[in-house]
C-alpha atoms as one frame of an Amber mdcrd trajectory, in Angstrom:
protein
-160.896 -57.538 -86.825-159.947 -56.506 -90.146-157.019 -58.367 -91.710-153.780
 -56.410 -92.204-150.709 -57.141 -93.993-147.649 -57.320 -91.887-144.916 -54.815
 -92.738-142.077 -56.247 -94.707-138.481 -55.150 -95.018-136.033 -57.448 -96.830
-132.398 -57.581 -97.401-131.161 -57.773-100.927-129.623 -61.075-101.865-127.873
 -62.455-104.955-130.026 -64.429-107.173-127.319 -66.880-107.875-128.061 -70.264
-106.244-126.536 -70.155-102.716-125.757 -73.619-101.607-126.541 -73.746 -97.875
-125.057 -76.674 -95.913-124.020 -80.177 -96.019-123.298 -83.382 -98.166-125.702
 -86.568 -98.450-124.485 -90.082 -97.759-122.590 -91.391-100.776-121.581 -94.657
-102.352-118.260 -93.227-103.099-115.807 -94.398-100.322-114.792 -91.449 -98.032
-111.095 -90.697 -98.085-109.167 -89.186 -95.167-108.524 -85.555 -95.536-105.180
 -84.417 -96.878-103.106 -81.920 -94.905-104.121 -78.365 -95.761-103.326 -75.312
 -93.818-106.176 -73.987 -91.933-105.390 -70.484 -93.126-104.090 -71.329 -96.610
-103.033 -68.339 -98.655-105.385 -67.342-101.250-104.917 -68.544-104.772-103.848
 -65.358-106.874-106.236 -63.559-108.947-105.239 -61.045-111.671-106.760 -57.448
-112.238-107.031 -56.624-115.915-107.040 -53.077-117.402-110.766 -52.547-117.011
-110.633 -53.436-113.352-112.404 -56.818-113.530-110.882 -59.819-111.981-109.770
 -62.978-113.809-108.501 -66.197-112.369-105.108 -67.718-113.278-106.835 -71.106
-113.401-106.826 -73.154-116.677-109.776 -75.372-117.826-109.425 -78.791-116.368
-107.074 -77.729-113.586-107.561 -80.013-110.552-108.455 -79.015-106.993-109.138
 -80.995-103.749-111.959 -79.895-101.316-112.948 -80.621 -97.775-116.405 -81.041
 -96.483-118.535 -82.761 -93.759-120.907 -85.627 -94.820-121.388 -87.358 -91.491
-120.372 -87.139 -87.851-116.772 -87.935 -88.504-113.996 -85.600 -89.579-114.186
 -83.624 -92.951-113.504 -85.775 -95.928-112.026 -84.878 -99.325-113.640 -84.381
-102.654-112.092 -83.353-106.033-112.955 -81.075-108.720-111.808 -79.587-112.092
-111.983 -75.964-113.187-114.548 -75.173-115.897-114.504 -71.413-116.335-115.181
 -68.024-114.708-118.333 -66.099-114.867-117.620 -62.378-115.001-119.597 -60.515
-112.223-121.240 -63.821-111.422-121.661 -62.949-107.714-122.262 -59.279-108.282
-120.720 -56.357-109.976-117.026 -56.682-109.537-117.140 -60.061-107.919-116.588
 -63.005-110.327-117.645 -66.470-109.828-115.461 -69.565-110.510-117.076 -72.729
-111.819-116.036 -76.224-110.930-117.277 -79.728-111.660-117.103 -81.668-108.329
-117.023 -85.321-107.507-116.687 -87.286-104.285-118.648 -88.534-101.290-122.341
 -87.773-101.617-121.675 -85.534-104.602-121.358 -88.387-107.042-121.531 -92.084
-107.019-118.534 -94.557-107.727-119.589 -94.700-111.332-119.525 -90.897-111.767
-123.349 -90.515-111.714-124.794 -87.833-109.510-125.532 -88.744-105.886-126.866
 -85.893-103.820-125.075 -83.270-105.904-124.548 -79.934-104.300-126.711 -79.662
-101.152-128.050 -76.804 -98.845-125.179 -76.690 -96.225-122.110 -77.448 -98.305
-121.561 -73.636 -98.777-118.182 -72.676 -97.360-116.501 -75.980 -98.234-112.933
 -75.033 -99.079-111.297 -76.092-102.222-107.386 -75.955-102.645-105.182 -75.896
-105.699-103.444 -79.444-105.973-100.230 -78.033-107.129 -99.704 -75.132-104.518
-102.084 -75.902-101.761-103.401 -72.406-101.982-107.104 -71.789-101.019-108.864
 -71.273-104.323-112.195 -70.493-102.616-115.354 -71.927-101.065-118.127 -73.897
-102.772-121.041 -71.461-102.371-123.346 -71.514-105.387-125.444 -73.959-107.600
-127.128 -73.423-110.883-130.160 -75.677-110.537-132.510 -77.213-108.021-131.902
 -80.654-109.669-129.214 -82.784-108.580-125.906 -81.526-109.961-122.163 -81.543
-108.905-121.529 -78.489-110.838-120.781 -75.545-108.381-119.999 -71.789-108.208
-116.996 -70.944-106.157-116.467 -67.713-104.273-112.648 -66.870-104.677-110.738
 -66.965-101.390-109.370 -63.536-101.825-112.907 -62.035-101.706-113.548 -63.858
 -98.314-110.232 -62.672 -96.844-110.995 -59.111 -97.992-113.715 -59.139 -95.300
-111.061 -58.683 -92.669-109.581 -55.515 -94.266-109.858 -52.355 -92.327-112.516
 -50.843 -94.562-115.099 -53.063 -93.023-116.302 -51.952 -89.513-116.430 -54.700
 -87.004-118.775 -52.853 -84.846-122.360 -53.767 -84.902-124.791 -51.356 -86.508
-128.554 -51.301 -87.075-129.940 -54.566 -88.016-131.641 -53.287 -91.022-128.587
 -51.872 -92.667-129.950 -52.758 -96.159-133.630 -52.398 -96.557-136.174 -52.792
 -99.321-139.668 -51.590 -99.760-142.571 -54.192 -99.734-142.471 -54.246-103.477
-138.693 -54.850-103.570-139.048 -57.474-100.989-141.634 -59.393-103.084-139.257
 -59.163-105.977-136.517 -60.501-104.013-138.616 -63.318-102.956-139.514 -64.123
-106.579-135.900 -64.122-107.333-135.469 -67.417-105.620-137.421 -68.953-108.600
-135.842 -67.107-111.581-132.642 -65.371-112.647-132.289 -61.799-111.354-130.246
 -58.707-111.748-127.264 -60.214-109.681-126.087 -63.642-110.145-126.769 -66.259
-112.790-129.004 -68.927-111.285-131.508 -69.873-108.633-131.032 -68.697-105.000
-130.407 -71.820-102.830-130.592 -70.774 -99.232-128.561 -72.320 -96.383-129.992
 -75.033 -94.379-132.361 -73.072 -92.023-132.510 -75.276 -89.065-134.536 -75.174
 -85.868-134.604 -77.534 -82.856-136.530 -77.662 -79.615-139.886 -76.854 -81.391
-141.805 -78.321 -84.157-140.665 -76.896 -87.522-144.030 -76.336 -88.833-145.073
 -74.254 -85.717-141.684 -72.280 -85.831-142.331 -71.477 -89.602-145.842 -70.265
 -88.834-144.581 -67.987 -86.061-141.594 -66.734 -88.166-143.934 -65.461 -90.846
-145.884 -63.312 -88.501-142.937 -61.449 -87.170-142.250 -58.036 -88.655-138.728
 -58.089 -87.353-137.935 -61.400 -89.223-139.385 -60.184 -92.390-136.449 -57.662
 -92.314-134.062 -60.742 -92.233-135.459 -62.935 -94.984-132.941 -65.750 -94.165
-134.779 -66.233 -90.801-138.349 -65.485 -91.997-139.357 -69.140 -92.285-138.456
 -72.224 -94.259-136.830 -74.040 -91.285-136.205 -77.664 -91.242-135.981 -79.747
 -88.069-132.406 -80.250 -86.793-130.471 -81.125 -83.738-129.497 -78.985 -80.869
-131.853 -77.652 -78.184-130.994 -79.290 -74.877-127.693 -80.650 -76.356-126.591
 -77.325 -77.651-123.730 -77.140 -75.126-121.761 -79.772 -76.952-118.213 -78.331
 -77.968-117.910 -79.203 -81.694-114.545 -77.945 -83.210-114.426 -75.116 -85.826
-112.200 -76.500 -88.610-111.995 -76.006 -92.440-114.535 -78.290 -94.004-116.371
 -78.845 -90.738-119.885 -77.699 -90.074-120.746 -74.283 -88.595-123.875 -72.631
 -87.737-124.737 -68.907 -87.636-127.153 -68.712 -84.888-129.882 -66.209 -83.714
-130.517 -68.055 -80.485-129.084 -71.075 -78.785-130.711 -73.178 -76.022-134.022
 -74.884 -75.785-134.951 -73.293 -79.060-131.860 -73.198 -81.301-132.229 -71.402
 -84.687-129.553 -71.070 -87.190-128.131 -71.221 -90.706-125.967 -74.311 -91.194
-123.026 -74.208 -93.519-119.407 -75.104 -93.766-116.075 -73.460 -92.414-113.765
 -72.232 -95.270-110.754 -71.085 -93.250-109.562 -70.387 -89.751-106.802 -67.694
 -89.419-105.892 -67.328 -85.732-109.161 -66.227 -84.117-110.846 -65.315 -87.442
-113.261 -67.720 -89.044-114.424 -67.544 -92.553-117.493 -69.381 -93.879-120.289
 -69.781 -96.379-118.932 -67.679 -99.257-122.222 -65.976 -99.534-124.396 -63.928
 -97.146-126.159 -65.414 -94.205-128.600 -62.674 -92.888-126.734 -60.182 -95.089
-126.773 -57.399 -92.274-123.265 -56.123 -93.143-121.912 -55.644 -89.528-123.491
 -58.301 -87.280-124.218 -59.348 -83.715-125.191 -62.958 -84.506-123.276 -65.864
 -82.788-121.724 -68.837 -84.528-121.671 -72.300 -83.249-119.765 -75.509 -83.924
-121.945 -78.083 -85.570-121.868 -81.867 -86.229-123.174 -83.126 -89.425-125.614
 -86.015 -89.063-126.452 -86.784 -92.697-126.989 -85.480 -96.090-130.575 -86.034
 -97.317-130.869 -86.467-101.017-133.657 -84.534-102.531-133.514 -82.610-105.813
-137.133 -82.908-106.568-138.704 -79.855-104.935-135.480 -78.508-103.563-131.807
 -79.240-103.442-130.374 -81.935-101.225-129.785 -80.705 -97.733-127.614 -81.235
 -94.604-129.087 -82.154 -91.120-126.780 -81.255 -88.234-126.659 -81.061 -84.495
-125.799 -77.542 -83.383-123.476 -77.128 -80.514-121.896 -74.557 -78.152-121.481
 -70.996 -79.234-117.935 -70.432 -80.307-117.848 -66.798 -81.220-119.514 -63.719
 -82.753-120.127 -62.909 -86.452-118.542 -59.631 -87.222-119.310 -59.382 -90.983
-122.057 -60.747 -93.058-121.437 -59.787 -96.757-121.844 -60.808-100.216-118.561
 -62.654-100.087-119.532 -64.607 -96.981-119.483 -64.387 -93.212-116.461 -63.608
 -90.903-116.566 -64.195 -87.178-114.092 -63.973 -84.171-113.479 -67.090 -82.065
-113.877 -66.756 -78.328-115.658 -63.363 -78.663-118.708 -63.197 -76.321-121.671
 -61.354 -77.699-122.035 -57.874 -76.181-125.981 -57.922 -76.238-127.986 -60.991
 -75.463-131.435 -61.534 -74.211-132.358 -64.409 -71.911-135.685 -66.179 -72.555
-136.815 -68.310 -69.511-140.008 -70.147 -69.436-141.401 -72.174 -66.522-144.419
 -74.423 -67.045-146.614 -76.753 -65.171-149.094 -79.191 -66.211-151.121 -82.031
 -64.480-148.840 -84.748 -65.800-145.715 -83.184 -64.495-144.181 -84.076 -61.205
-142.164 -80.781 -61.100-142.255 -77.569 -63.148-140.374 -77.600 -66.514-137.911
 -74.784 -67.161-136.717 -73.869 -70.608-133.885 -71.399 -71.476-132.627 -69.848
 -74.715-130.039 -67.155 -75.236-130.799 -64.879 -78.128-128.063 -62.987 -79.924
-130.066 -61.359 -82.658-132.696 -58.928 -81.413-134.734 -59.503 -84.509-135.215
 -63.040 -83.507-136.172 -62.463 -79.974-140.038 -62.315 -80.572-140.032 -65.392
 -82.609-137.905 -67.307 -80.164-140.304 -66.378 -77.274-143.183 -67.473 -79.197
-141.556 -70.729 -80.334-140.326 -71.646 -76.760-143.872 -70.929 -75.299-145.470
 -73.083 -78.068-142.838 -75.895 -77.359-143.512 -75.799 -73.669-147.321 -76.269
 -74.196-146.749 -79.137 -76.560-144.223 -80.965 -74.383-145.715 -80.433 -71.084
-149.140 -81.653 -72.110-147.632 -84.153 -74.646-150.275 -83.089 -77.244-150.929
 -80.290 -79.795-154.644 -79.869 -79.250-157.208 -78.074 -77.210-156.274 -76.772
 -73.757-156.282 -74.091 -71.125-153.636 -71.924 -69.719-152.855 -69.073 -67.277
-149.710 -67.206 -68.269-147.764 -64.265 -66.741-144.742 -62.631 -68.268-142.134
 -60.085 -67.335-140.023 -58.168 -69.913-136.935 -56.418 -68.803-135.724 -53.652
 -70.965-133.835 -50.354 -71.330-134.808 -47.132 -73.133-132.395 -44.913 -75.070
-134.106 -41.881 -73.349-134.379 -43.042 -69.805-131.793 -44.568 -67.450-132.065
 -47.907 -65.690-133.725 -51.244 -66.292-137.446 -51.194 -66.739-140.054 -53.892
 -66.381-143.228 -54.693 -68.089-145.594 -57.271 -66.750-148.871 -58.811 -67.936
-150.956 -61.727 -67.149-153.509 -63.496 -69.603-155.586 -66.591 -69.550-156.438
 -68.698 -72.714-158.882 -71.372 -73.559-159.171 -73.068 -77.070-160.624 -76.240
 -78.825-157.822 -76.002 -81.448-154.105 -75.695 -80.946-153.217 -74.330 -77.336
-149.530 -74.155 -78.349-150.199 -71.658 -81.210-152.882 -69.846 -79.301-150.761
 -68.954 -76.185-147.587 -68.140 -78.118-148.669 -64.812 -79.778-149.463 -62.325
 -77.026-146.183 -62.379 -75.112-144.300 -62.348 -78.508-146.348 -59.383 -79.598
-145.528 -57.328 -76.503-141.874 -58.105 -76.992-141.817 -56.994 -80.519-144.001
 -54.051 -80.010-141.387 -52.695 -77.510-138.335 -53.546 -79.723-139.953 -52.264
 -82.992-141.905 -49.330 -81.348-141.014 -46.589 -83.880-140.418 -43.961 -81.178
-137.051 -44.763 -79.613-134.527 -47.592 -79.293-135.427 -50.185 -76.775-133.150
 -53.179 -75.810-134.746 -56.176 -74.153-132.494 -58.172 -71.867-134.779 -60.751
 -70.440-138.136 -62.312 -70.949-139.560 -64.478 -68.218-142.877 -66.508 -68.752
-144.660 -68.540 -66.220-147.451 -70.823 -67.579-149.958 -73.314 -66.197-151.260
 -75.596 -68.743-154.349 -77.798 -68.609-155.115 -80.402 -71.452-158.769 -79.374
 -72.003-160.610 -76.159 -72.545-162.289 -74.766 -69.420-163.966 -71.752 -71.031
-167.211 -70.573 -69.486-170.081 -68.327 -70.373-172.613 -66.339 -68.295-175.488
 -68.591 -68.359-177.910 -67.054 -65.669-177.757 -64.188 -63.175-178.851 -64.041
 -59.454-179.709 -60.868 -57.481-179.052 -60.538 -53.777-182.332 -59.130 -52.297
-184.056 -59.427 -49.013-181.130 -61.264 -47.445-180.656 -64.107 -50.079-179.634
 -64.728 -53.670-182.568 -65.136 -56.038-182.660 -66.173 -59.687-183.268 -63.432
 -62.205-186.193 -64.185 -64.425-186.914 -63.292 -67.950-188.458 -59.931 -66.837
-185.187 -58.933 -65.285-184.820 -56.980 -61.974-186.650 -54.185 -60.308-184.748
 -51.496 -58.480-185.631 -48.457 -56.516-184.105 -45.201 -57.611-181.165 -44.314
 -55.496-180.724 -47.957 -54.463-178.002 -50.514 -55.160-178.407 -53.632 -57.276
-176.195 -56.623 -56.425-175.770 -59.320 -59.109-173.752 -62.305 -59.689-173.421
 -64.618 -62.672-173.672 -68.325 -62.861-171.076 -69.561 -65.195-171.409 -72.881
 -67.206-169.282 -74.574 -69.898-169.005 -72.203 -72.945-169.478 -75.152 -75.391
-169.638 -78.993 -75.641-165.819 -79.143 -75.578-165.247 -77.302 -72.397-164.855
 -79.349 -69.156-165.554 -76.347 -66.811-167.877 -77.015 -63.992-170.688 -74.591
 -63.063-169.595 -71.891 -60.726-170.673 -68.294 -59.454-168.779 -65.143 -59.665
-168.684 -62.892 -56.683-171.506 -60.292 -56.259-171.033 -56.996 -58.022-172.790
 -53.758 -56.872-174.427 -51.287 -59.369-175.504 -47.876 -58.111-178.824 -46.476
 -59.466-179.298 -42.828 -59.871-182.068 -41.015 -58.087-183.080 -39.570 -61.392
-183.117 -42.919 -63.391-185.991 -43.164 -65.909-187.797 -45.876 -67.744-185.745
 -49.130 -68.056-182.069 -49.847 -68.194-179.974 -52.937 -68.768-177.006 -54.667
 -67.395-174.971 -56.654 -69.934-172.431 -59.173 -68.588-169.759 -59.677 -71.313
-166.812 -62.145 -71.579-163.525 -60.690 -72.801-162.503 -63.495 -75.128-163.267
 -61.223 -78.004-160.596 -62.539 -80.385-160.648 -65.619 -82.417-157.458 -67.593
 -83.124-157.123 -65.866 -86.425-157.381 -62.433 -84.749-154.742 -63.468 -82.350
-152.328 -64.227 -85.364-153.174 -60.765 -86.855-152.612 -59.242 -83.390-149.058
 -60.911 -83.148-146.805 -57.946 -83.044-149.608 -55.432 -83.106-149.158 -52.032
 -84.741-150.569 -48.766 -83.571-153.799 -49.191 -85.549-154.463 -52.486 -83.860
-153.700 -51.106 -80.454-156.121 -48.334 -81.211-158.921 -50.906 -81.792-158.045
 -52.679 -78.470-158.331 -49.538 -76.608-161.529 -48.177 -78.196-162.746 -47.195
 -81.535-162.452 -43.601 -80.682-159.073 -43.736 -79.053-156.006 -42.299 -80.584
-152.904 -44.362 -81.349-149.933 -44.009 -79.087-147.858 -40.903 -79.725-144.822
 -41.999 -77.818-143.342 -45.027 -76.267-144.913 -44.413 -72.851-148.354 -44.338
 -74.304-147.521 -47.571 -76.187-146.544 -49.275 -73.003-149.773 -48.141 -71.417
-151.781 -49.473 -74.291-150.079 -52.875 -74.176-150.690 -53.040 -70.450-154.436
 -52.111 -70.871-155.271 -55.215 -73.002-158.187 -56.797 -71.204-157.835 -60.277
 -69.571-159.972 -62.999 -71.291-161.010 -64.363 -67.780-162.666 -61.024 -66.903
-166.504 -60.718 -66.944-167.501 -57.107 -67.429-170.842 -55.829 -66.474-172.019
 -52.655 -68.186-175.051 -50.855 -66.575-176.722 -48.242 -68.832-179.819 -46.325
 -68.439-181.241 -42.762 -68.826-181.844 -40.132 -66.216-182.750 -36.316 -66.406
-179.378 -35.383 -67.779-179.175 -37.967 -70.516-177.563 -41.369 -70.611-175.549
 -42.890 -67.788-173.211 -45.901 -68.063-170.874 -47.668 -65.623-168.861 -50.702
 -65.652-167.810 -53.278 -63.074-165.338 -56.278 -63.785-165.092 -59.429 -61.903
-162.509 -62.158 -62.397-163.888 -65.487 -63.514-162.371 -69.037 -63.026-161.407
 -69.367 -66.792-161.789 -67.645 -70.048-165.306 -66.065 -70.499-167.075 -66.100
 -73.780-170.512 -64.963 -74.679-172.785 -62.312 -72.962-176.000 -62.085 -70.794
-178.460 -59.147 -70.740-180.411 -58.352 -67.604-183.351 -55.934 -67.965-183.638
 -53.313 -65.149-186.948 -51.547 -64.289-186.870 -48.577 -61.935-189.504 -47.784
 -59.304-189.887 -45.152 -56.621
């Protein structure tokens, strides 16, 4: 199958270095946090005649901040004002610059420890004289270790609760870019750009419940996640998963995660809480997914450690993500805002049930997904995780999988269901092999291009085996004169107008397969009374895709579906045809017999399909000679 580029749509992000989440372990003694109001008033800014904003801060002015460096309560750090970068965040949004010191930022002698880290963003800083909230630590200026930070003024964050911003969720792709623009945005992470004054430092992208390498590979294949660059890969391993129901508090300086899904596979962007005003939570001081209005959830989180780096990337926070605490309503340049206690209005439940020889009982995994763009990725990640954990290996294997997708259509009432079954066998990574088809079906429904589809549940049942059991048609037998007889190299002879009955002897497809020899059931082929010359019956297995092809098939577009149906088939023209195309994908444990020959009216061809014991690879040709 020809390689195709996945379609890309990216949101625009500031090219200033965004500091994601967390502090690293420091040799500076942690001090108890001073008493600051959780919803402190914003430190005043002044508008000048040309409309730009300037701070009332003076160089050297001292501030105190709160952040989380370990599993304890937030601790304090200090800072001094350096200056203001006009339009440093974006046009009309200035950036305050501070030098910081304190636990994990600097050592006791003043030297740099972890410096700013991914995950510190959102950490509040307060004016020492008034206690007003100056802003959130949100930006850095280098990937090297440095305690100098860019701060988003508090007034910008609080502005996100103004009536001018709609709290209702709109389309996920509020801000899109062309593929060329998306590539430029990606390059902006390594060089200064049109907005901002430094390098983009993303929040800590954290995944638990699945190997981060596997999750990143899956994420890069999703067309939907390419529209949300913050979730399109680059995940680090973190805590959560089975422990994601722990109720961590939402407090200024404490950790927070903006999550796409919570449960067995928990995926989120980990940062810091800036302020809590009643039920309104302000965090990050920069975009998360930059969707504008949002449907993502936010969770409490517990900092485990700050890992010092600064070689290939900034230092970063590692955290345990806990229970969902509310819904993000705004995801903008100035930060994210969410409502405590609010339940998401639209979620999808992913439930997978798996068996394996080593398990005494089936394993059930569950994840609740609040971001539709992350649903296919979550499904694939959870299936891959199941394959790895049930077999306790990431290697060859065999699987029989069935899935049911429940969804609603904008132009049709009621909940619909889509069901499919597939069998897999591989000598490489079973986890990666089995994860793509079901995810492809989910994404093809959501991103169908014809009408809005909302998926509410995905249920997957899998039976995993630790070795490949792939088979191939090795020989054929013909049922004639009351018994099964082996077909020789000259094929079979058949009377015109009669019926040929064949069965295939299946053997291990290769030296790695542990399949035992077996026979298919007998299949009948009718011979026309006007058959001429010779014909052939070709027995072909349906494992027609290599692993690389399956990766390309992940979230198949219309062109790929056209190839799956037939070279001459037309691509789907509406959602109904697309669903039919998805349902018509052949099973890989099918053995198809194609009988072709000539008669007086031209060429005749018929097909018969028989279900094999495992994935069928290869083919076998049987020559047919006609006689009177």
